C-alpha positions in Angstrom: 0.0 0.1 -0.3 1.4 3.3 -0.9 2.2 6.0 2.3 -0.7 8.3 1.6 -0.2 11.4 3.9 -3.5 9.7 5.8 -1.2 6.6 6.1 1.7 8.5 7.3 -0.4 10.3 9.8 -2.0 6.9 11.4 2.0 6.0 11.6 2.9 8.2 13.5 0.4 8.4 16.5 1.6 4.8 16.5 3.4 4.3 19.5 6.2 1.4 19.3 6.2 -0.2 22.5 3.0 -1.0 21.8 2.0 -4.1 19.9 -0.5 -3.1 16.9 -3.3 -5.3 15.9 -5.2 -4.4 12.6 -8.6 -6.0 11.6 -11.6 -5.8 9.4 -13.3 -7.5 6.3 -11.4 -9.3 4.0 -9.7 -7.1 0.8 -10.7 -3.9 2.5 -6.5 -3.7 3.0 -5.5 -5.1 6.2 -2.2 -6.4 4.6 -0.3 -3.8 2.7 -1.3 -1.2 6.0 0.9 -3.7 8.3 3.1 -3.9 5.7 3.2 0.1 5.7 3.3 -0.1 9.4 6.6 -2.5 9.4 8.6 -0.9 6.8 8.7 3.0 8.7 8.5 1.6 12.3 9.8 -2.0 12.4 8.8 -5.1 14.0 7.3 -8.4 12.4 3.9 -8.9 10.8 1.7 -11.9 12.4 -0.7 -13.2 10.9 -4.2 -12.9 12.7 -6.6 -15.4 9.8 -7.6 -19.0 10.3 -6.5 -19.4 6.2 -3.4 -17.9 6.1 -1.9 -20.1 8.5 -1.8 -23.2 6.1 0.9 -23.9 3.4 -1.4 -25.2 0.5 -3.1 -22.2 -0.1 -0.5 -18.3 -0.2 -3.1 -17.3 -3.5 -6.9 -18.8 -2.4 -6.2 -17.0 1.3 -4.8 -14.2 0.0 -1.3 -14.8 2.3 1.2 -12.2 1.5 3.6 -13.0 -1.6 6.8 -14.2 -1.4 8.3 -10.4 -2.6 6.0 -9.0 0.3 7.6 -11.0 3.3 10.9 -10.2 1.6 10.0 -6.8 2.7 9.8 -7.2 6.1 9.2 -10.6 8.8 6.6 -12.1 8.9 4.8 -14.6 11.2 2.5 -17.2 11.7 2.1 -17.6 7.6 2.0 -20.7 6.1 3.6 -22.6 9.2 1.2 -25.6 9.1 0.5 -29.0 6.7 -3.5 -28.5 5.3 -4.4 -31.5 7.6 -2.5 -30.1 11.4 -5.4 -29.5 13.9 -5.8 -26.1 14.5 -8.0 -24.0 16.7 -8.0 -20.5 18.1 -6.5 -21.3 21.6 -3.6 -22.7 19.2 -3.0 -19.4 17.4 -3.3 -17.7 21.0 -0.5 -19.9 22.5 1.9 -19.1 19.4 1.0 -15.8 19.6 1.4 -15.3 23.1 6.0 -15.1 22.9 5.5 -12.8 19.8 4.7 -9.9 22.1 7.5 -9.8 23.9 9.9 -9.3 20.5 10.3 -6.8 18.2 7.0 -4.5 17.8 4.3 -7.2 16.8 2.1 -5.8 13.8 -1.3 -8.6 14.9 -3.3 -8.5 11.1 -6.1 -10.2 10.1 -9.4 -10.9 9.6 -10.4 -13.2 12.0 -12.2 -11.8 14.6 -12.4 -14.4 17.1 -8.6 -14.5 17.2 -8.8 -10.9 17.9 -11.4 -11.3 21.2 -9.2 -14.9 22.6 -6.4 -11.9 22.6 -7.7 -8.7 24.4 -10.6 -10.1 26.2 -9.4 -13.7 26.9 -10.3 -17.3 25.9 -11.9 -20.0 28.2 -10.6 -22.8 29.5 -12.1 -25.3 27.4 -11.1 -28.7 27.6 -10.3 -30.4 24.3 -12.7 -31.9 21.8 -12.1 -36.3 21.5 -12.2 -37.1 18.2 -15.3 -39.1 18.7 -17.4 -36.4 19.3 -15.0 -34.1 16.2 -16.7 -37.3 14.1 -20.2 -37.0 14.8 -20.6 -33.4 15.0 -19.2 -33.3 11.1 -22.0 -36.1 10.6 -24.2 -33.8 11.6 -26.3 -31.0 9.5 -25.9 -27.7 10.8 -29.7 -26.9 11.7 -29.5 -30.0 14.0 -26.5 -28.5 15.8 -28.5 -25.5 15.8 -31.2 -26.3 17.5 -28.9 -28.3 19.7 -27.5 -25.2 20.9 -28.3 -24.0 24.9 -30.3 -20.5 24.3 -27.4 -18.1 25.3 -25.5 -20.1 23.1 -27.4 -19.7 20.0 -28.1 -15.6 21.0 -24.5 -15.2 20.6 -22.9 -17.2 17.2 -23.9 -16.6 13.6 -25.8 -19.5 12.7 -24.7 -19.5 9.0 -21.2 -19.9 10.0 -21.3 -23.7 10.2 -17.3 -23.8 11.9 -18.6 -21.8 15.0 -21.9 -23.9 15.2 -20.1 -27.1 15.1 -17.4 -25.7 17.8 -20.3 -25.0 19.8 -22.0 -27.9 19.2 -19.0 -30.4 20.3 -18.4 -28.1 23.1 -21.6 -28.7 24.7 -21.8 -32.6 23.5 -18.1 -33.5 24.9 -18.3 -31.2 28.5 -22.3 -30.9 29.0 -21.9 -26.8 29.2 -23.1 -25.1 27.2 -20.0 -22.7 24.8 -21.5 -19.1 26.5 -21.3 -20.4 29.6 -17.3 -21.3 29.1 -16.8 -17.8 27.8 -18.6 -16.0 30.9 -16.1 -17.8 33.0 -12.8 -16.4 31.2 -9.8 -15.4 32.6 -8.5 -12.3 32.2 -6.8 -11.4 28.6 -3.4 -11.2 27.6 -3.3 -7.7 26.4 -6.1 -5.6 28.2 -7.5 -2.6 26.5 -4.9 0.4 26.5 -2.1 -1.8 26.0 -2.5 -1.7 21.8 -3.2 -0.2 19.3 -6.5 -1.2 17.5 -6.7 -0.5 14.1 -10.2 -1.6 12.1 -10.7 -0.6 8.3 -14.0 0.2 7.8 -15.2 -0.5 3.7 -18.1 0.6 2.5 -20.0 -1.8 0.5 -20.3 0.4 -2.3 -16.2 -0.2 -2.4 -15.7 -2.8 -1.3 -17.8 -5.0 -3.3 -16.1 -4.7 -7.0 -12.7 -5.5 -4.9 -14.0 -8.7 -3.8 -15.6 -9.5 -7.4 -12.6 -8.8 -9.4 -10.1 -10.7 -6.0 -10.7 -14.3 -7.1 -11.4 -13.9 -10.7 -7.2 -12.7 -10.5 -6.6 -15.6 -8.1 -8.2 -17.9 -10.3 -5.9 -16.8 -13.2 -2.6 -16.2 -10.6 -2.7 -19.3 -9.5 -5.0 -20.7 -7.5 -5.7 -23.6 -10.1 -1.7 -24.6 -9.5 -2.8 -24.7 -5.4 -6.3 -26.5 -6.8 -4.2 -29.6 -8.6 -2.1 -29.8 -5.7 -4.8 -30.5 -3.4 -6.4 -32.8 -6.0 -6.1 -36.1 -4.1 -5.9 -34.5 -0.4 -9.1 -32.1 -0.5 -11.5 -32.9 2.5 -14.2 -30.4 3.2 -13.8 -31.4 7.0 -11.2 -30.2 7.4 -10.3 -26.8 8.3 -8.0 -25.8 5.6 -10.2 -27.0 2.7 -13.0 -24.9 4.3 -11.0 -21.2 3.0 -13.0 -19.6 0.5 -13.0 -20.2 -2.9 -11.0 -23.5 -2.3 -14.3 -25.9 -3.2 -14.4 -23.5 -6.5 -10.8 -24.0 -7.5 -11.1 -27.5 -6.6 -14.7 -27.9 -8.8 -12.9 -26.0 -11.9 -9.8 -28.2 -11.8 -12.1 -31.0 -11.7 -14.4 -29.9 -14.7 -17.3 -29.7 -12.4 -17.8 -26.0 -12.7 -16.8 -23.6 -14.6 -14.3 -20.6 -14.3 -17.4 -17.8 -14.3 -19.9 -20.4 -11.8 -16.2 -21.0 -9.5 -16.2 -16.8 -9.6 -19.9 -16.2 -8.7 -19.9 -18.8 -6.2 -16.4 -17.5 -4.5 -17.8 -14.4 -5.2 -20.6 -14.3 -3.4 -19.2 -16.8 0.0 -16.9 -13.5 0.3 -19.3 -10.8 0.0 -21.2 -12.5 2.8 -18.5 -13.5 5.3 -17.6 -9.7 4.5 -20.8 -8.5 5.7 -20.2 -11.0 9.3 -17.0 -9.2 10.1 -18.3 -5.7 9.4 -21.2 -6.8 12.1 -17.7 -8.3 14.3 -15.7 -4.8 14.4 -18.8 -2.8 14.8 -20.5 -4.9 17.8 -16.9 -6.2 19.8 -14.4 -3.7 18.0 -16.6 -0.1 18.7 -13.4 1.0 20.6 -10.8 0.9 18.5 -9.5 3.1 16.0 -11.5 3.0 12.8 -10.6 4.4 9.7 -12.1 4.5 6.3 -10.2 1.8 3.8 -11.1 3.5 1.2 -10.4 7.2 2.5 -6.6 5.4 3.2 -6.2 3.5 -0.7 -7.1 6.6 -2.2 -6.4 9.7 -0.4 
């Protein structure tokens, strides 16, 4: 991202002794801002995107390119194989020691990671494999119906991964996820101990960016990633739930056309961006909200 006057003013307001947390919807320019801050102030860019931890989807998950990674230190990007178990608890344990390093700049679109870091994470027992397998076989509607009212009221009912996680917690512990969250320990980063930045993205500006991005991904190497995963792709694995992965696999298999893949992935991405905006409004109201369009075009 070019250092516009607005970006320079933003950077000048940052204390280098505090971590910087950058959130916002997909395609809003988060990674570009993180790189601009790292190049101006030094530090390490730390991933907070659940899909970008896996090594199989650099392009499909919009991980920083090799050229971008060469411009500043990056951590927790593509460091896991496709079938590695990973959760917000894993991420929190990995990010904790990085907070003691040089100026961490934590960037990503997974709101739950930021919530765990700044609000705390419930110490929930690990889900047994047999419960996980049982959950994989459940329908979304069945799992939603089984949740306790408090948990159901707090969770996005169109997000299968979150619903299944809540169902697994309740099934394996006999206690709702909301109850576990209510007993959460103090956060690693309390308010005032970090700079929190949210890139607010007007829908009429963000949507065209989303619509062109997946088309560019398919033309720019996403199909090669899909071919490399064709014999290992499992929609039940968290890595394979990355938006666009199933569509790219479908194109490689000849099940759908390039155009159909773009349309499907674009719709899913727009829905995800809407959930991210809703999360930011509800959970990050006290963060610094910046107009992403103005930041890019100033």
